[in-house]
C-alpha angles and dihedrals in degrees: 000000000000124000090250093051091048092050092049091050092050091047090054090049092051092047091051092048094049091051088071095055120102117227094266091054093041092053089062092057103034091143091067092065119088119256118256110259134187121244092033130127111236126191127207108278097027111137123210135171122237124177089350094304128109122237133185122216110239099179127034112246147138107257125232138178109286092033095086112152099258091047098054114044089171087069104029135036122197111239112230138177095185114125091223108027119184112271114252121194107252116234097202147330093305094067102026117128121256125224107279096027113140126218142169117231133160091356092303135101119238136187120207113241094190139059113237090021113178097161125112114255111261093029104071140329099025132100118211110239120230121179093195 
C-alpha cells in the first residue's frame, strides 16, 4: 500500500471515529476534524474546523467562498461547551434557543424562558440569572 493510500485510509478512520464524539469531547480534539473548504458538499451534522474553532453544519449545502462558517449562521453553528456562551442572534428555527438555554449578553447572564426563542436577551423571553 502506498503512503498516499495509507494516509487516506487513516483519515477516513479518524473521520469515522470523531463522528461518535459529542460536542464536549469533540472540542478537546478540534484538530482532528477536517478544515472547512469551499466547493464541498456538506450534510447536516458534519463538523468542520475553521480558524481553530469547531462548527456543525445545520443545513445541507455546497460551500463556496464567502460562506465560511462564522459568516453564515444559517448554514453553520459554532459548537460550544461553555456554560454561558455569548448570545448570537438566531437566523431561524434551526438555531433558535430552547427553554433553559443559557447565554451571556451585555455583561449579564440570561436563561431562555421559551422554546424556539429568537429574541434578544433583555427584550422578551429571557430571565436574567442571578446566583445570589
